[in-house]
LOTOR-73981 format. One record per residue (C-alpha): residue in one letter; x, y, z. Coordinates in steps of 0.1 Angstrom, whole numbers, plus 2048, in hexadecimal, padded with zeros to 3 digits. Example, Ala and Ser with C-alpha at 12.3 -4.5 7.8 and 13.67 -1.06 7.14 Angstrom:
REM residues 2
A87B7D384E;S8897F5847;
END
This chain:
REM residues 513
XCE4D456E0;XCD4D346C4;XCB4D336D7;XCB5D596E0;XCB9D626BB;XC9FD496B0;XC83D5B6C4;XC87D7D6B3;XC87D6A691;XC69D5669B;XC58D756A6;XC61D89686;XC55D6B671;XC33D6A685;XC2ED90681;XC36D8F65D;XC1DD72658;XC02D8366A;XC05DA1656;XC05D8F635;XBE5D7B642;XBD5D9A64B;XBDBDAB62A;XBCED8C616;XBB1D8862E;XBA8DAD629;XBA8DAA602;XB9DD865FF;XB7FD72605;XB85D6C62A;XB77D8F632;XB58D8761D;XB52D67631;XB56D7B652;XB3ED96646;XB25D7C63B;XB21D7365F;XB0AD91661;XAF0D8964A;XAEFD65654;XAE9D72677;XACBD8766A;XABED67658;XAC0D53677;XAB1D6E68C;XA93D6E674;XA90D4867B;XA8ED516A0;XAB2D436A8;XAC6D636A8;XAD0D616CE;XADED3E6C8;XAF2D476AA;XAFDD666BB;XB0DD516D5;XB20D3F6B8;XB2BD5F6A7;XB4BD656BC;XB56D406B6;XB4FD43690;XB63D6368F;XB81D546A2;XB80D3568B;XB7FD4C66C;XB9CD61675;XBB1D48688;XBAED2D669;XBB6D48650;XBD5D53662;XBE1D2C666;XBD9D27642;XBEDD45638;XC0DD3964D;XC0BD1563E;XC05D2561B;XBE6D10617;XBC9D0E5FF;XBB4D2D60A;XB96D225F4;XB95D00607;XB92D15627;XB78D2C619;XB63D0F60C;XB66CFF62F;XB5CD1E642;XB3FD2262C;XB31D01633;XB38D05658;XB25D27656;XB07D13648;XB0BCF7662;XB0BD11680;XAEED22672;XADAD03671;XAE3CF5690;XADBD176A0;XAB8D12692;XAB6CEF6A1;XAC1CFA6C2;XAA5D156C2;XA8CCFC6B8;XA95CE76D5;XA92D036EE;XA70D0C6E0;XA64CE86E6;XA75CE970A;XA7CD0B717;XA8FCFB734;XAADCF671C;XAB2D1B717;XAB4D2373E;XAD1D0D746;XAECD22734;XAF5D28710;XAE2D0F6F8;XB00D116E0;XB1AD076FB;XB1DCE36EF;XB22CEF6CC;XB3CD096D6;XB50CEC6E6;XB4FCD76C8;XB5ACF26B2;XB78CFC6C7;XB82CD66CF;XB80CCE6A9;XB93CEE69F;XBAFCE66B9;XBB1CC16AC;XBB4CCD689;XBD0CE6691;XBE2CCB6A5;XBDDCB268A;XBECCC9671;XC0BCD1686;XC12CAC68B;XC0FCA5666;XC26CC065D;XC43CB4672;XC3BC8E674;XC4BC7F656;XC48C5C665;XC23C5B661;XC2AC4D63F;XC3FC2F64A;XC32C0D64D;XC3AC0B671;XC20C28677;XC07C19660;XC09BF8672;XC03C0B693;XBE7C1C683;XBD8BFC677;XBD9BEB699;XBC9C0B6A9;XBACC0B692;XBA5BE5697;XBA8BEC6BD;XB8FC086BA;XB76BF26A9;XB7ABD56BF;XB78BED6DE;XB58BFC6CF;XB48BD96C9;XB4FBD26ED;XB43BF16FF;XB2ABFF6E8;XB05BFB6EA;XAF3BF36CB;XADCC0E6BF;XAC8C066A2;XADDBE769B;XAFCC00699;XB19BFD6B3;XB30C1D6AC;XB31C326C9;XB45C2D6EB;XB45C43709;XB66C50718;XB65C66736;XB43C7172E;XB4AC7A70C;XB3BC676ED;XB54C5C6D2;XB4AC4C6B1;XB66C366A8;XB5DC31685;XB63C5767D;XB88C5268A;XB8DC34677;XB84C45657;XBA2C5C65C;XBB9C40665;XBAEC2E645;XBB9C4B631;XBDCC4A641;XBDFC2563C;XBD5C27617;XBEDC44611;XC09C30623;XC03C1060F;XBFEC205ED;XC0DC425EE;XC31C3D5FD;XC3DC2A5DD;XC39C345B9;XC2CC125AC;XC1BBFE5C8;XC26BD95C8;XC0DBBB5C8;XC16BB75EB;XC0CBDB5F3;XBECBDA5E1;XBE3BB85F2;XBEBBC9615;XBD4BE760A;XBB9BCE602;XBBDBBA621;XBBBBDA638;XB9CBE6624;XB8BBC3629;XB93BC564E;XB84BE8651;XB66BDD63D;XB60BBD653;XB61BD1673;XB4ABEC666;XB30BD165B;XB32BC167F;XB2CBE468D;XB0DBE9675;XB1FC08665;XB13C02642;XB13C2863A;XB37C2A642;XB3FC0A630;XB30C17611;XB45C35615;XB65C20619;XB61C0A5FC;XB5DC2A5E7;XB7EC375F4;XB8FC155EF;XB85C145CB;XB91C375C7;XBB2C305D4;XBB7C135BD;XBAEC275A1;XBC5C445A9;XBE3C355B8;XBE7C125AC;XBEDC1C588;XBDFBFA579;XBBDBFD56C;XBBDBD656B;XBBEBD5592;XBA1BEE594;XB8CBDC57C;XB95BBA58A;XB8EBC55AF;XB6DBD35A4;XB64BB3592;XB6EB9F5B1;XB5ABB75C6;XB3BBB65B0;XB3CB8F5B0;XB3FB8E5D8;XB22BA75DB;XB0EB905C2;XB16B715D6;XB0EB825F8;XAEBB8E5EA;XAE4B6B5DD;XAF0B5A5FD;XAD9B74612;XABAB6B5FB;XAC0B46600;XAC4B49624;XAA5B5F627;XA92B42611;XA9FB26628;XA93B3B647;XA70B4063A;XA6FB1C631;XA77B11655;XA9AB0364B;XAB4AFE666;XACEB0F652;XAC4B3165C;XAC7B27681;XAEDB26681;XAFBB44694;XB0EB51675;XAF2B4D65F;XADDB60677;XAF3B7D677;XAF9B7C652;XAD5B7C64D;XACFB9A664;XAEABAE651;XAD9BA4630;XAB7BB063D;XAC5BD2648;XAD5BD8626;XAB7BCA610;XA9EBDF626;XAB3BFF61E;XAADBF75F8;XA89BEC5FE;XA7DC0A612;XA92C235FC;XA7DC195DE;XA5DC145F1;XA5EC26613;XA38C28614;XA38C0261D;XA43C0A63F;XA3AC2F645;XA3DC2D66B;XA5CC1766B;XA78C12653;XA6AC29639;XA62C46652;XA83C5864E;XA82C5A629;XA5EC64629;XA63C80642;XA80C8C62C;XA6DC8D60D;XA52CA061F;XA6BCBA62C;XA7ACBE608;XA58CC55FA;XA4ECDD616;XA6ECF0612;XA6BCF65EC;XA84D0F5DE;XA85D285F9;XA7CD1761A;XA60D19631;XA57D23654;XA42D0465B;XA54CEA669;XA4ECC466B;XA5BCAB682;XA7AC9D671;XA8EC80682;XAB4C84687;XAB2CA5676;XAD2CB0684;XAE7C95676;XADAC7A65E;XABEC9064D;XACECB2651;XACCCB962D;XAA6CB5629;XAA5CCC64A;XABACE6637;XAA2CE4619;XA84CE7630;XA92D06643;XAA5D19627;XA99D0B606;XAA6CF65E9;XAB9D125DA;XACFD175F9;XAD4CF05FA;XAE0CEF5D7;XAF9D0A5DF;XB05CF65FD;XB0BCD85E5;XB1BCEE5CC;XB34CF85E8;XB3CCD45EF;XB44CCE5C9;XB58CED5CA;XB6CCE15E9;XB70CC05D7;XB7FCCF5B8;XB96CE65CB;XBA3CC85E0;XBAACB35C3;XBBCCD15B3;XBD1CD55D2;XBD8CAF5D2;XBE3CAF5AD;XBFACCC5B3;XC0ECBA5CF;XC2FCA95C2;XC30C905DC;XC1CC705D7;XC15C695FD;XC06C8D601;XBF1C895E5;XBE3C675F1;XBDAC77612;XBCAC95603;XBB7C7F5E8;XBA9C69604;XB9DC85618;XB8DC995FB;XB7BC7A5EE;XB70C70612;XB62C9261A;XB50C965F7;XB43C725F5;XB36C74618;XB23C94610;XB17C845EF;XB0BC655FF;XAF7C7561A;XAE6C8F604;XADDC755EB;XAD1C5E606;XABEC79619;XAACC865FA;XAA2C635EC;XABCC605D1;XACAC415E2;XAC5C2C600;XAC7C41621;XAE8C3B635;XAF1C46658;XB0DC5D651;XB10C83657;XB14CA1640;XB36CB0645;XB37CD2658;XB11CD5658;XB05CB666C;XB09CB7692;XB1FC9C6A2;XB3FCA26B6;XB54C866A6;XB48C8B684;XB4FCB1687;XB72CAC696;XB7CC9267A;XB6ECAB660;XB83CC866F;XBA3CB1672;XBA0CA664E;XB9ACC9640;XBB8CD6654;XBCECBB646;XBC3CC1623;XBCACE6627;XBEBCE0635;XBF5CC661A;XBEBCE0600;XC05CF860F;XC29CF2614;XC32CCE625;XC58CCB628;XC5BCA4627;XC55C8A60E;XC42C6B610;XC56C555F9;XC64C3760D;XC75C1F5F1;XC80BFD5FE;XC6CBFE61E;XC5FBE062D;XC3ABD5627;XC1DBDD63F;XC1BBB9650;XC3FBB3652;XC5FBB766C;XC55BA968C;XC2FBAF68B;XC17B9769C;XC0EB8767D;XC34B80675;XC39B71698;XC1AB5A693;XC26B4F671;XC4AB4767F;XC3AB3569B;XC25B20685;XC44B1866F;XC56B0B68C;XC38AF4698;XC36AE6673;XC5CAE1673;XC5BACE693;XC3EAB8689;XC4BAB1666;XC6EAAC675;XC81A8C67F;XC77A916A5;XC55A876A1;XC56A7467F;XC6DA5A68B;XC59A516AB;XC39A50695;XC48A3867E;XC53A2169A;XC30A226AA;XC20A1B688;XC369FB681;XC4D9F5663;XC3E9F0641;XC509D9627;XC619EB60B;XC4D9F05EA;XC539D05D5;XC609BB5F0;XC4D99C5F7;XC4498F61A;XC59971624;XC4894F62F;XC5093D64D;XC6491E645;
END
């Protein structure tokens, strides 16, 4: 009987929510975003990629309408959704142009079906993952527990180890594994897991203890070391920035933040000095640089140092390490303020250098508007974070907002020559299934958190992360038993017998009479 009465109530609630969403959509900015698809289509048609974007028009309309309805149902922040849809529109427009350029170079690609089929599948899978993650977050209070955080930590370490074992090194980076014909970038998944780990450690208590802060630093160090071994220095830079943001926002003691920063700066200085010394020894023919660890360290040092060297002087190796940055600067100059129809060969234009490609095709003014949208999205996300009363939801929202904005800032600055170039993507604009899926999931979670989440994340008196029958605790217990056995009378007395007895202190030796 209760189930029979629940269905009419649910149907009535859904009808009411749909009416409310339709009313707000008709009078709000959602309708403007939907109508904006028409001039975007005209612009893309002028660029020669109209048929490709037309294939994406149905998907875009579905995403706009459905996401607005779902955001209205959870009472989420609609401006966050609007900024996301605007960025996604720009990304769809640009990727459609890229697909048309690829068809122009190889006409055979346009005869095997819809050229936008892959992009359509990416959008649908990413949107489905975002909806599923939001539904799980709304109902799964245990996600803030140390038991789940412990599980997420071992999952992230397992993904990194699996990647190191199975991935093929491409340009010194090992971050892709193939499962069932699908390529998965595990570092993208680990970025999201890191946010939940940080929120669980620092956001479930009002004042994190020294043990919690130490565990957070330990988890961050493990993530950083795994990223270094994989050669993912762009993601490593992003993680370091998010790490210090969490310390500043959720520890509450400026001395911890400054002290950690001082230790980090000292370690970086020592690492740079060690790398320079190993390089000198290698050039001098010393055997010190022949050790396996020294060789790995020197290789990593060269990769990082070369990023700075060829960032400042890319002309030193115009056909090698400086090629990407020189081509990016050339694209920016050709694009000017309003874009150009003359397209130059730009490496990795769909991912790492998508921002210079945007400037070249649409102009600097359009690219600046995209950057302003990222800033507005960051401000709206931080405002939504501050308005939440629960500290755990604040921590998750802050991590997502900071990670998305810093990721955009790092790749925009790197691809325009303002800082060394890193191999990360521009959210919602660069191509890449794993990156797009994680960006969708992060934004879906952020919009959900900005609405009404019924549970609280406070967990006073809960155990620490590496406690309560974890592997580390079991190992520590086993080592304690071994130490007790060795230092106990079972082995100490036989050892004394074997070693012989010694005269007591102060007692002289007796002489034979």
